[in-house]
VEXNU-550980 format. One line per 3 residues: number of its first residue (from 0); their letters; for each residue y, z, x of N, C-alpha, C. Coordinates in steps of 0.2 Angstrom, whole numbers. Example, Ala and Ser with C-alpha at 12.3 -4.5 7.8 and 13.67 -1.06 7.14 Angstrom:
<atoms>
0) AS) -28,39,66,-22,39,62,-16,39,66; -11,35,64,-5,36,68,0,39,64
</atoms>
This chain:
<atoms>
0) MTI) 1030,80,822,1026,85,818,1019,83,819; 1015,88,821,1007,87,822,1004,84,815; 999,80,816,995,78,811,988,81,811
3) KIL) 986,84,806,980,87,806,974,82,803; 969,81,806,964,77,804,958,81,801; 956,80,795,952,84,792,945,80,791
6) MPA) 940,84,790,933,81,788,934,77,781; 933,71,781,933,67,775,927,68,770; 929,67,764,923,67,759,921,60,758
9) LSP) 916,57,761,914,50,761,910,48,755; 908,53,751,904,51,745,905,57,740; 904,55,734,905,60,728,901,66,729
12) TMT) 895,66,732,890,71,732,891,75,739; 895,73,744,895,76,750,899,82,750; 896,87,753,899,94,754,900,95,761
15) DGK) 896,93,766,897,93,773,894,87,776; 895,87,783,892,81,786,892,83,794; 889,79,798,888,79,805,893,75,808
18) LAK) 897,78,813,902,74,817,898,71,823; 895,66,822,890,63,827,893,61,833; 899,58,833,902,55,839,909,54,839
21) WFK) 913,56,844,920,54,845,921,48,849; 925,43,846,926,37,850,933,38,854; 937,43,853,943,44,856,942,51,860
24) AEG) 945,51,866,946,58,869,953,61,869; 953,67,870,960,70,870,964,67,875; 970,65,873,975,62,877,975,54,876
27) DQV) 971,52,872,970,44,871,976,43,865; 979,37,866,983,34,861,979,31,855; 982,33,849,978,31,843,983,27,839
30) AAG) 980,21,836,984,17,832,981,17,825; 985,17,820,982,17,813,977,12,812; 971,14,809,966,9,809,960,9,814
33) DIL) 962,13,820,957,14,825,951,18,823; 945,17,825,940,21,823,940,28,828; 941,33,824,941,40,828,934,43,829
36) AEI) 930,43,824,923,46,825,918,43,820; 912,45,822,907,43,817,904,49,814; 903,48,807,901,54,803,895,53,800
39) ETD) 890,57,800,883,56,797,884,60,790; 883,57,784,883,60,778,876,61,776; 875,62,769,868,64,767,864,58,767
42) KAT) 867,51,767,862,46,767,864,40,771; 870,41,775,872,35,779,877,38,785; 878,33,790,882,35,795,888,31,794
45) MEM) 894,34,794,900,30,792,906,32,797; 911,27,798,916,28,803,922,31,800; 926,35,804,932,39,801,938,35,805
48) EAV) 942,32,801,948,29,804,954,33,804; 958,31,809,965,35,809,970,32,804; 974,36,801,978,33,796,986,33,799
51) DDG) 987,36,805,993,36,808,993,35,815; 998,33,818,999,32,825,1000,38,829; 998,39,835,999,45,839,995,46,845
54) VLG) 994,52,847,990,54,853,985,59,850; 979,58,852,974,63,850,975,69,855; 978,74,852,980,80,856,975,85,857
57) KIV) 970,86,852,965,92,852,959,90,848; 953,90,851,947,90,847,945,97,845; 945,98,839,943,105,836,935,106,835
60) IAE) 932,100,833,925,100,832,922,96,837; 917,98,841,914,94,846,909,89,842; 908,84,846,903,79,843,896,82,843
63) GTE) 892,80,838,885,83,838,885,89,833; 891,91,831,891,97,827,889,96,820; 884,99,817,882,98,810,885,103,805
66) GVA) 884,101,799,886,106,793,894,107,793; 898,102,795,905,103,795,907,101,788; 910,107,785,912,106,778,918,101,777
69) INS) 918,98,771,924,93,770,930,97,770; 935,94,772,942,97,773,943,102,778; 938,103,782,939,107,788,943,103,794
72) LVA) 946,106,798,950,103,803,946,101,809; 946,95,810,941,92,816,945,90,822; 952,89,821,956,87,827,963,87,825
75) VML) 968,87,830,975,87,829,978,81,833; 982,77,829,986,72,833,993,74,834; 996,71,839,1003,72,841,1007,66,840
78) EEG) 1013,67,837,1017,62,836,1021,61,843; 1025,55,843,1029,54,849,1034,60,851; 1033,62,857,1038,67,860,1035,74,859
81) EDV) 1029,75,856,1026,82,856,1021,82,862; 1020,89,864,1016,90,869,1009,94,867; 1005,95,871,998,98,869,999,105,866
84) SAA) 1004,108,868,1005,115,865,1006,115,858; 1009,110,855,1009,109,848,1003,108,845; 998,105,848,991,104,845,987,110,845
87) DAA) 988,114,851,985,120,851,987,125,846; 994,125,845,997,129,840,994,128,833; 994,121,831,991,119,825,984,121,824
90) AST) 980,120,829,973,122,829,972,129,828; 976,133,831,975,141,831,977,144,824; 982,140,820,984,143,814,979,140,808
93) APA) 975,135,810,971,133,804,965,138,803; 962,138,797,956,142,795,950,140,800; 946,145,801,940,143,806,936,138,802
96) PQA) 934,133,806,930,127,803,923,130,801; 921,128,796,914,129,793,909,124,796; 905,126,801,901,121,804,895,125,808
99) TPP) 890,121,810,885,123,814,885,120,820; 887,122,826,887,119,832,881,118,835; 880,113,840,873,112,843,871,118,846
102) EEA) 865,120,846,862,126,848,863,127,856; 864,122,860,864,123,867,871,126,869; 876,125,864,883,128,865,883,135,865
105) APA) 878,138,862,879,146,860,878,150,867; 882,155,868,880,159,874,874,163,873; 872,166,879,866,170,879,867,176,875
108) AQP) 862,179,872,863,186,869,859,191,872; 860,197,871,856,203,873,852,206,867; 846,208,868,842,211,863,846,217,860
111) APQ) 845,218,853,847,224,850,842,227,847; 842,234,846,837,238,843,836,236,836; 829,235,834,827,233,828,829,238,822
114) AAL) 830,245,824,831,250,819,838,249,816; 843,246,821,850,245,818,850,240,813; 846,235,814,846,229,808,843,232,802
117) VEK) 837,236,803,834,238,797,838,243,793; 841,247,797,845,252,793,851,249,789; 854,244,792,859,241,788,856,237,782
120) GER) 850,235,782,847,231,777,849,224,777; 851,222,783,853,215,784,848,210,784; 849,204,781,844,198,782,845,195,789
123) IFA) 839,194,792,839,191,798,840,183,798; 845,181,801,847,173,801,845,171,808; 840,165,807,838,162,814,837,155,812
126) SPL) 839,150,817,838,143,816,830,142,817; 828,137,814,820,135,814,818,134,821; 822,132,825,820,131,832,819,138,835
129) AKR) 824,142,834,823,149,837,817,153,834; 816,152,828,810,155,825,803,153,828; 803,146,829,797,144,832,796,146,839
132) MAA) 802,146,843,801,149,850,799,156,850; 802,160,846,800,167,845,793,168,844; 790,164,839,783,164,837,779,162,843
135) DAG) 781,157,847,777,155,853,776,160,858; 782,164,859,783,169,864,780,176,862; 779,176,855,777,183,853,782,188,852
138) IDV) 788,185,851,794,190,850,796,191,843; 798,197,841,800,199,835,807,197,834; 809,192,830,816,191,829,821,196,827
141) AVI) 817,201,824,821,207,821,824,211,827; 822,210,833,825,214,838,830,210,842; 832,204,840,836,200,844,843,200,840
144) SGS) 848,200,844,855,200,841,857,193,842; 859,190,837,861,183,837,868,181,839; 869,176,843,876,174,845,879,168,842
147) GPH) 875,165,837,878,159,833,883,161,828; 885,156,824,889,158,818,887,163,814; 891,168,812,889,174,808,883,177,810
150) GRI) 882,178,817,876,182,819,870,178,819; 870,172,818,864,168,818,860,168,824; 853,169,825,850,168,831,848,161,832
153) VKN) 850,159,839,849,152,841,844,152,847; 843,146,849,839,145,855,840,149,861; 847,149,863,849,153,869,847,161,868
156) DIE) 847,163,862,846,170,861,839,172,863; 834,167,860,827,168,862,826,168,869; 829,163,872,828,162,880,830,168,883
159) AAM) 836,171,881,838,177,884,833,183,883; 831,183,877,826,189,875,819,188,879; 817,182,880,811,181,884,812,183,892
162) AGG) 818,182,894,820,184,901,820,191,902; 823,194,896,824,202,896,818,206,894; 813,202,892,806,206,890,807,210,883
165) AQA) 809,206,878,810,209,871,803,211,868; 803,215,863,797,218,860,793,212,857; 786,212,858,782,207,855,781,208,848
168) APA) 780,203,844,779,203,837,772,203,835; 770,206,830,762,206,828,760,199,827; 754,198,827,751,191,826,752,189,819
171) TAQ) 751,193,815,752,191,808,757,197,804; 760,195,799,764,199,795,761,200,788; 763,206,785,760,207,778,765,204,773
174) APS) 762,200,769,766,197,763,767,202,758; 772,201,754,774,207,749,768,208,745; 763,204,743,757,205,739,752,209,743
177) GVP) 753,210,750,748,214,753,743,209,757; 744,202,756,739,198,759,742,196,765; 739,196,771,742,194,777,744,187,777
180) SLP) 750,185,780,752,178,780,750,175,787; 750,169,787,748,165,793,754,166,798; 752,166,805,757,166,810,762,159,809
183) AII) 768,160,811,773,154,811,770,148,814; 767,149,820,764,143,824,757,145,825; 752,140,824,745,141,825,744,139,832
186) PSM) 742,144,836,741,142,844,737,136,845; 731,135,841,727,129,843,730,122,842; 736,122,839,739,116,838,742,113,844
189) GSY) 742,116,849,744,114,856,752,112,856; 753,108,861,760,106,863,763,101,858; 769,101,857,772,96,852,779,94,855
192) TEI) 782,89,852,789,87,853,793,89,847; 799,92,848,803,94,842,808,88,841; 808,85,835,812,80,833,818,83,828
195) PNS) 824,84,830,829,87,826,830,83,819; 831,87,814,832,84,807,839,81,807; 839,75,804,846,72,803,848,74,797
198) SAR) 855,73,796,858,75,789,854,72,783; 853,66,784,849,62,779,843,65,777; 839,67,782,832,70,781,833,76,778
201) KII) 838,80,779,838,87,776,840,86,769; 844,81,767,846,80,760,840,77,756; 836,73,759,830,70,756,825,76,755
204) AER) 824,80,759,820,86,759,822,90,753; 829,92,753,831,96,748,831,93,741; 832,87,740,832,84,733,825,83,731
207) LTA) 821,81,735,814,80,733,810,86,732; 812,91,735,809,98,734,811,100,727; 817,99,726,820,101,719,817,97,713
210) SSR) 816,91,715,812,86,710,805,89,708; 802,90,714,795,92,713,794,99,709; 799,103,710,799,110,708,802,110,700
213) DIP) 807,106,699,811,107,693,809,102,687; 806,96,689,805,91,684,798,91,682; 797,91,675,790,91,673,787,84,672
216) SYM) 785,81,678,783,74,678,776,73,677; 774,67,675,767,65,673,767,57,675; 761,55,676,759,48,678,756,44,673
219) VTV) 757,37,673,754,33,668,753,26,673; 747,24,673,745,18,677,742,12,673; 745,6,676,742,0,673,740,-5,679
222) DCE) 735,-9,678,733,-15,682,736,-21,680; 740,-25,684,743,-31,682,740,-37,686; 738,-42,683,735,-48,686,741,-52,688
225) IDR) 741,-54,695,747,-58,697,746,-65,700; 740,-68,698,739,-75,701,744,-80,698; 746,-79,692,751,-84,690,758,-83,693
228) LLE) 760,-76,694,766,-74,698,766,-77,705; 760,-77,708,760,-79,715,761,-87,715; 758,-90,710,759,-98,710,766,-99,709
231) MRK) 769,-96,704,776,-97,703,781,-96,709; 779,-90,712,783,-89,718,783,-94,723; 777,-97,724,776,-102,729,780,-108,727
234) DLN) 779,-110,721,783,-116,718,790,-115,719; 793,-109,717,800,-108,717,803,-108,725; 799,-105,729,801,-105,736,800,-112,739
237) DRS) 796,-117,737,795,-123,739,802,-127,737; 805,-125,732,811,-129,729,817,-126,732; 817,-121,737,823,-118,740,827,-123,743
240) PEG) 834,-123,742,838,-128,745,839,-126,753; 842,-130,756,844,-129,763,851,-125,764; 852,-122,769,859,-120,771,860,-113,768
243) EDA) 866,-111,766,868,-105,763,865,-103,757; 863,-108,753,860,-106,746,852,-105,747; 849,-105,753,842,-105,754,840,-98,752
246) YKI) 834,-97,749,831,-91,747,824,-91,748; 821,-85,749,814,-84,749,812,-78,745; 809,-80,739,808,-75,734,802,-71,736
249) SVN) 802,-64,735,796,-60,737,793,-58,730; 787,-55,731,784,-52,725,788,-46,722; 791,-42,727,795,-37,725,801,-39,721
252) DFI) 804,-45,722,810,-48,718,808,-49,711; 801,-52,710,799,-52,703,798,-46,700; 796,-41,704,795,-34,701,802,-31,699
255) IRA) 807,-32,703,814,-29,701,816,-32,695; 815,-39,694,818,-42,688,814,-40,682; 807,-39,683,803,-37,677,805,-30,675
258) IAL) 806,-26,680,808,-19,678,815,-19,674; 820,-23,677,826,-23,673,826,-26,666; 822,-31,665,821,-34,658,817,-29,654
261) AMR) 812,-26,657,809,-21,653,813,-15,651; 818,-13,655,823,-8,654,827,-10,648; 829,-16,648,833,-19,643,829,-18,636
264) KVP) 823,-19,636,819,-19,630,817,-12,628; 816,-8,633,815,-1,632,820,4,635; 826,4,632,831,8,635,830,15,636
267) GVN) 825,18,633,824,25,633,822,28,640; 820,23,645,818,25,652,824,25,656; 830,22,654,836,22,658,840,28,656
270) TSW) 838,34,658,841,40,656,841,46,661; 845,51,660,845,57,664,845,63,659; 842,68,661,842,74,658,848,79,659
273) TEA) 851,82,654,856,87,655,855,92,650; 857,98,651,855,104,646,859,102,639; 864,99,639,868,97,633,865,91,629
276) AIQ) 863,86,633,861,80,630,857,75,635; 854,71,632,851,65,636,856,60,637; 857,58,643,862,53,645,858,46,645
279) QYD) 860,41,641,857,35,641,862,30,644; 860,26,649,865,22,653,865,15,650; 871,12,649,873,6,647,871,0,652
282) DID) 872,2,658,871,-3,664,864,-3,666; 861,-8,668,854,-8,670,854,-9,678; 854,-4,682,854,-4,689,848,-1,692
285) VSV) 844,-5,696,838,-3,699,838,-1,706; 836,5,707,836,7,714,830,5,718; 830,3,724,824,0,727,823,5,734
288) AVA) 817,8,734,816,12,740,815,8,746; 819,10,752,819,6,758,818,11,763; 813,10,768,811,15,773,816,14,779
291) TED) 819,19,782,823,19,788,821,24,793; 823,24,798,821,29,803,823,36,801; 828,37,797,830,44,795,826,46,788
294) GLI) 822,41,785,819,42,779,821,37,774; 819,38,768,820,34,762,827,34,760; 830,28,758,836,27,755,835,22,750
297) TPI) 839,22,744,838,18,738,844,14,737; 845,8,740,850,4,738,849,1,731; 854,-1,728,854,-3,721,856,-10,719
300) IRS) 852,-13,715,853,-20,713,857,-18,706; 863,-19,706,867,-18,700,867,-23,695; 867,-21,688,866,-26,683,860,-31,684
303) ADQ) 854,-28,686,849,-32,688,846,-37,683; 847,-35,676,845,-39,671,849,-45,670; 855,-46,673,859,-51,673,859,-56,679
306) KGL) 854,-55,683,853,-59,689,847,-62,689; 847,-68,692,841,-72,693,837,-70,699; 831,-73,700,826,-71,705,830,-73,712
309) AKI) 833,-78,712,836,-80,719,841,-76,721; 846,-74,716,851,-69,717,849,-62,719; 843,-60,716,840,-53,717,838,-53,724
312) SIE) 834,-59,726,831,-60,733,836,-59,738; 842,-63,738,847,-63,743,850,-57,743; 852,-54,738,855,-47,738,851,-42,741
315) MKD) 845,-42,739,840,-36,741,839,-37,749; 839,-43,752,838,-44,759,844,-41,762; 850,-42,760,856,-40,763,856,-32,763
318) LAL) 855,-29,757,855,-22,756,850,-19,761; 844,-21,761,839,-18,765,840,-18,772; 843,-24,775,845,-24,782,851,-19,783
321) RAR) 856,-19,779,861,-14,781,859,-7,780; 854,-6,775,851,1,774,848,3,781; 844,-1,784,841,1,790,846,2,796
324) DNK) 852,-1,795,857,0,801,862,5,799; 861,9,793,865,14,791,872,11,790; 872,6,787,879,2,785,881,2,778
327) LMP) 877,5,774,878,4,767,884,9,765; 888,6,760,893,10,757,890,15,752; 894,21,751,891,26,746,889,23,739
330) EEF) 894,18,736,892,15,730,886,11,730; 884,9,736,878,4,736,871,8,735; 871,15,736,865,18,736,866,24,731
333) QGG) 871,26,728,872,32,724,872,29,717; 868,32,713,868,30,706,861,27,704; 861,22,700,855,19,698,851,22,692
336) GFT) 848,19,688,845,22,682,837,22,683; 834,19,688,827,18,688,826,16,695; 820,19,698,818,17,705,812,14,706
339) VSN) 811,9,710,804,6,712,803,7,719; 797,9,721,794,10,727,788,6,728; 788,1,733,783,-4,734,780,-3,741
342) LGM) 774,0,741,770,0,747,764,-5,748; 765,-10,744,760,-15,744,759,-19,750; 765,-20,753,765,-23,760,762,-20,765
345) YGA) 761,-13,764,757,-9,769,750,-8,768; 748,-12,762,741,-12,760,739,-6,756; 743,-2,754,742,4,749,740,1,743
348) KEF) 734,3,740,731,1,734,734,4,728; 735,11,729,738,14,723,741,21,725; 747,23,723,750,29,725,755,32,719
351) TSI) 757,38,720,762,40,715,768,42,719; 774,42,716,780,44,719,784,50,716; 788,53,720,792,59,717,798,56,714
354) INP) 800,58,708,806,56,704,812,57,708; 817,52,708,823,53,712,828,55,707; 830,62,707,835,64,702,842,62,703
357) PQS) 846,61,698,844,63,691,841,57,686; 838,52,690,834,47,686,828,50,682; 825,47,678,819,49,674,813,46,676
360) CIL) 813,40,679,807,36,681,807,33,688; 801,33,691,800,29,697,794,25,696; 794,19,698,787,15,698,785,14,705
363) SVG) 778,16,706,775,15,712,771,8,712; 772,4,716,768,-3,716,764,-3,722; 757,-5,721,752,-5,726,751,-13,728
366) AGE) 747,-14,732,745,-20,735,741,-25,730; 743,-31,730,739,-36,726,733,-37,730; 727,-37,726,721,-38,730,716,-41,725
369) QRA) 711,-45,727,706,-48,723,701,-43,721; 700,-43,714,695,-38,711,691,-42,706; 685,-39,704,681,-42,699,684,-39,692
372) VVK) 685,-44,688,688,-42,681,683,-46,676; 684,-43,670,680,-46,664,685,-50,660; 684,-56,658,688,-60,654,683,-63,649
375) DGA) 684,-62,642,680,-65,637,673,-64,638; 671,-58,640,664,-56,641,661,-59,648; 665,-62,652,662,-65,658,666,-62,664
378) LSI) 662,-61,669,664,-59,676,668,-64,680; 674,-62,682,678,-67,686,682,-63,691; 686,-67,695,690,-64,701,697,-65,699
381) ATV) 701,-60,700,708,-60,699,712,-56,704; 718,-58,706,722,-54,710,726,-49,706; 724,-42,708,726,-37,703,731,-32,707
384) MTC) 736,-30,704,741,-25,707,741,-19,703; 740,-13,706,741,-7,702,748,-4,702; 750,-2,697,757,1,696,757,7,692
387) TLA) 760,13,695,760,19,692,767,22,691; 768,23,685,775,26,683,775,33,682; 779,36,686,781,44,686,787,45,681
390) SDH) 786,49,676,792,50,671,793,57,670; 799,59,669,802,65,667,800,66,660; 796,71,658,794,72,651,799,75,647
393) RTV) 805,78,650,810,80,646,814,74,642; 814,68,646,818,63,643,813,57,641; 807,56,644,803,50,643,796,53,641
396) DGA) 794,52,634,788,54,632,782,49,634; 776,51,634,771,47,636,770,40,632; 772,40,626,772,34,622,777,29,624
399) LSA) 783,32,626,788,28,629,786,25,636; 783,29,640,781,26,646,776,21,645; 771,22,641,766,17,640,769,10,637
402) QFL) 774,11,633,778,5,630,781,1,635; 785,5,640,788,2,645,783,-2,650; 778,1,651,773,-2,656,770,-8,652
405) QVF) 769,-8,646,766,-14,642,771,-20,642; 777,-19,642,782,-24,642,782,-27,649; 782,-22,654,782,-24,661,776,-28,663
408) KTM) 770,-26,661,764,-29,663,764,-36,660; 767,-37,653,767,-44,650,771,-49,654; 777,-46,657,781,-51,661,778,-52,667
411) VED) 775,-48,671,772,-49,677,766,-54,677; 762,-53,671,756,-57,670,758,-64,668; 764,-65,664,767,-71,662,774,-72,664
414) PLT) 775,-74,671,781,-73,674,786,-78,671; 784,-83,667,789,-88,664,793,-84,659; 791,-78,656,795,-75,652,801,-72,655
417) MLL) 801,-71,662,807,-68,666,812,-73,666; 811,-80,665,816,-85,666,819,-87,659; 817,-84,654,820,-85,647,827,-82,646
</atoms>
């Protein structure tokens, strides 16, 4: 009996993914546990394993295909004694897979009259690449018939229209308000290289756009003197043992611990908004923004208030390394009650961040630098670090944000309190 291989749900929030690569070809022997394919989810690249022995009879979804819905048929395996016709039969009776194939695979299309589309009142669907190509060539996408899924206009359709001499589009279009809109591409921008958006980049864009649009956020800023923290950091690192227990504590490790302890004292920042109630979390899990080639990902230090500086340092280095290699498990970056983003290592003095929903707060940490400060009426020099807290006003009022920052600042400026 044939074995249907379906697109797996590799995380609780996953609705679709990209089938990035097949490691087996049609006709290959497969043993349970073998890696069949590589799947790109919203934030990581993960491997899909075979759960049965057999022969890979038919690949239904080609590698490079994006937007493959979970539980869609991606391949068919044959058991001993079955031939390829059984795989073809299983694939033909399965529902059509919901996916967006690579644009290069789409056949060329012929131009269609614009009137036909307008009379039907249909919305014109076109890929971003096709829209840009049409704008560059001065072609109105309304006169193109799409050959992609559900009539979507893709790259090859524009190329065919260019070869066939489709009707040119006007330089600008009238917006509904009557104000002329800008052309899709500004000619003076010159040549460019198109970098395809990864699944992770698309999800980041979607989530942060929703955050900026839907969350009433506000900012509160404090300056923290960190000379005593830097002295303690040096002293602790000088005491690091040799071998597997060795550690090298960073300023960011102190910040993570200070945030966790401040969250314990001010639990109101460890919350999420829902229409029915504000959810306040019992566990203190701190998400830490890490830059990767595909964009930011936020691995989590779980129960950070219960871990010492050395433990946080070792765990954070491991998470950051695997985050950059796309090797994190979903539970290692999904969740968390509070996020910290530190651009101090890049020399950024001060910045603000977009809240990572459904969390209520994110702390932006700038570089420590020597500044003139006044102490007891006299001018002196101190190493100062600017921190800005962005909060969701639905869950965290201004006074609560200020209270949290006051506790955080006290711990950073008197780091011995973190060791109590």
